[in-house]
Each structure stands twice: as C-alpha cells, then as structure tokens.
N, C-alpha and C positions, 0 to 999 in steps of 0.2 A: 433836523439838519438845516442849517441856514446857508452854508457854502460848501462846495466840493471842488477839488482840483486834481488833475492827473499830471504827473511830471515824469520825465525820463532824464536821468542825470540832473542837469541844470536847466533843461528845457521844459517850459510849461506847454503841455499838450492841450488841455482844456481847463477852463474855469467855469463851473456850472455847465450850461449848454453852449457856451461861447468857445469856438475853436481858435487856439493860438498857433497851433502847428501848421506849417505850410505844406506838410506832407499829405497828399491826397489819399494815401493808403491807410491813414489813421482816422478811424471814425468813432463817434460816440453812439452807443446803442441805447435807445430809449426803451427800457423794459419795464421797470416799476419805479414807484416814487422813492423807495428806499434802496434801490440798486443802481450803482454807477459803474457802467461797463464801457470799455473801449475795445475796439477790434483793430488789429493790424493785418492788412491784406498783403499777400506776397512777401512774407517775412524774409529778410536777408540777414547776413552776418552783422551788418551795421546796427541792426535793431537790438542785438544782444546787450544785456545789461540790466540795471535796476530800474524798476518802475514803482512810483509811489502814488497812492491815492490818499489825499488829505481831506479830512472833513472838519468843518468848524460847526459845532453845535452850540446851544445856549450854555452848555456846561463847560466844555473845553475842547481844544483841537486834538484830533487823533489822526494817526497815519498808519497805513499798512503798506508794507513793501513786498514786492515780488521780484525775483531775478529771472529774466528770460534768457534761456540758453538755446542758441540756434546751432543745429548740426546739419550739415549739408546732406548727409547720407540717410537721415532718419525719415521715415514715412508715416509718422504718427505724432500725436501730441500727448504728452504725459504731464502729470504734476507730481512733484516730490517735495513734500513739505511746502516751502515757499518758493520753489523753483519751477519754472515752466519750460519744457523743452518743445521745440517745434522745428520741423524740417524747413530748409530754405525754400522759398516761394510758397509756403503754406500760409494759411491765415491763423491767427491766434487771438483769442478773446481773454481779457483779464477783467474780472468782475469783482466788485466790492459790495457786500450787503451791509448797509448802514446799521441794521438792527443789531448785528453781532460782530461786525467787522470780519466776517469770514470771506476769504479770498479763494476763488476756484477758477479753473480754466476748462475750456472745451474747444 
C-alpha cells in the first residue's frame, strides 16, 4: 500500500497519517501496518452518512464504503453488512484491513 485516505461525503478526514479534518473527535488509530482505522468520539446525528477508505497500491486504487447510522435511543454498536449503527454520544471505529479490504466496526 502506497497511499490511503479516509473521506466522509466530500470531506477528506485523513491522507496517510496526516489529519485534514478540523474535528477533534475524529482520530486515526495506529494499529497495524495493513490496517487503517478511524475512531469518532461522541458520535452525533451530523456524523451519519457514508465513509470511504481509499487505498492506492502499486496495482490499482481500491475503495471500501461504510454507511454510519446514528440513532439517539440505541445503546450499542452493531454492524449490518456495510452499515454501522451507533448511539448518539457513543464512539465508533471504522477499520479497513488492506490485506482483504474487510471492513468491521466495534
């Protein structure tokens, strides 16, 4: 993997380790060389929507998309296919494994 970026709608959140987002609640998690994870603290209704992780390898660019759904009354985090649900004011992590482009949440 030569380059990676996280986007929300048309906003660039991170390119590599460089943060472009001004939102202090959005952080990059340094977990493994082939894993590119972001965490959003105190999720609110405005965070709802699509998130995309794009990777540029020596072969070709690839992207994985996840849709975050925020529900004010929910007290847990679930994943349904490519949708992540989180309660308002909870934290949510979105992870991308470069090895197989598997996306998961916790």
